[in-house]
C-alpha positions as CSV (number, residue, x, y, z in Angstrom):
1,M,160.3,72.2,125.0
2,N,156.9,73.8,125.8
3,A,154.6,71.4,123.9
4,R,151.6,69.6,125.4
5,I,152.1,65.8,125.4
6,P,148.6,64.6,126.1
7,T,148.5,61.0,127.4
8,A,144.9,60.1,127.0
9,S,143.6,57.5,124.5
10,S,141.5,58.7,121.5
11,D,138.2,58.1,123.5
12,Q,139.4,60.2,126.3
13,G,140.9,63.2,124.7
14,C,143.4,64.7,122.5
15,R,145.7,62.3,120.6
16,P,149.5,63.1,120.9
17,G,150.8,64.2,117.6
18,C,147.5,64.8,115.7
19,G,147.9,68.4,115.1
20,A,144.7,68.6,112.7
21,C,143.3,71.5,114.7
22,C,146.7,73.5,113.9
23,I,146.5,72.7,110.2
24,A,142.9,72.4,109.0
25,P,141.1,75.8,110.3
26,S,141.8,79.2,109.4
27,I,143.0,81.4,112.2
28,T,142.5,85.2,111.8
29,S,144.2,86.5,114.8
30,P,148.1,86.7,114.8
31,I,150.2,83.8,115.8
32,P,153.8,84.3,116.6
33,G,155.7,83.5,113.4
34,M,152.4,84.4,111.5
35,P,151.3,87.8,112.2
36,E,148.4,87.8,109.7
37,G,147.0,84.4,111.3
38,K,147.1,81.3,109.0
39,P,144.8,80.2,105.9
40,A,142.9,76.9,106.3
41,G,144.9,73.9,105.2
42,V,148.3,75.4,106.2
43,R,150.5,74.1,109.1
44,C,150.8,76.6,111.8
45,A,154.3,78.0,112.5
46,Q,154.3,76.9,115.9
47,L,153.4,73.2,115.2
48,D,156.5,71.3,115.6
49,D,157.8,68.1,113.7
50,R,156.0,65.8,116.3
51,N,152.8,67.8,115.6
52,L,152.8,69.4,119.0
53,C,152.1,73.0,119.8
54,R,155.3,74.9,121.0
55,L,152.9,77.7,122.4
56,F,150.9,75.2,124.6
57,G,150.5,76.6,128.1
58,L,152.3,80.1,127.2
59,P,150.5,83.4,127.3
60,E,151.5,83.9,123.5
61,R,149.0,81.0,122.5
62,P,146.1,82.7,120.7
63,T,142.9,82.9,122.3
64,V,141.2,80.9,119.7
65,C,143.7,78.0,120.1
66,R,143.2,77.9,123.9
67,A,139.4,77.6,123.3
68,F,139.6,74.8,121.1
69,D,139.1,71.3,122.6
70,Y,139.0,67.8,121.9
71,D,135.7,66.4,120.8
72,L,135.1,62.7,119.7
73,S,132.5,63.8,117.3
74,L,134.7,66.2,115.6
75,C,138.1,64.7,116.2
76,G,136.8,61.1,115.2
77,T,138.9,57.9,115.9
78,D,142.1,58.8,114.3
79,N,144.3,61.8,113.1
80,G,143.1,61.4,109.5
81,A,139.5,61.5,110.5
82,A,140.2,64.8,112.6
83,L,141.7,66.3,109.7
84,D,138.8,65.6,107.4
85,N,136.1,66.5,109.8
86,I,137.9,69.8,110.6
87,T,138.3,70.7,107.1
88,L,134.7,70.0,106.3
89,L,133.7,72.2,109.2
90,E,136.1,75.0,108.0
91,T,134.7,74.7,104.5
92,A,131.2,74.8,105.5
93,T,131.6,77.9,107.6
94,Q,133.4,79.9,105.0
């Protein structure tokens, strides 16, 4: 499996299995399995059942995904907060 399995705690970095950044935002660039990108609120086709990216570390991973990084102010203290915050940001930037 080519998924990232972060080990950091929520105050140090990405939470294992969060997946909010792979669900909430729209992505306009092609993604394997989603050649037209993905709309906001739709699970990425590359997000597995454990909410881990199947493309992590691979060249096929879209640039926008590689550039997205954990930030406590955006991701909050739990997965629900991350999904809510990224959804609010997506809505505000439409």
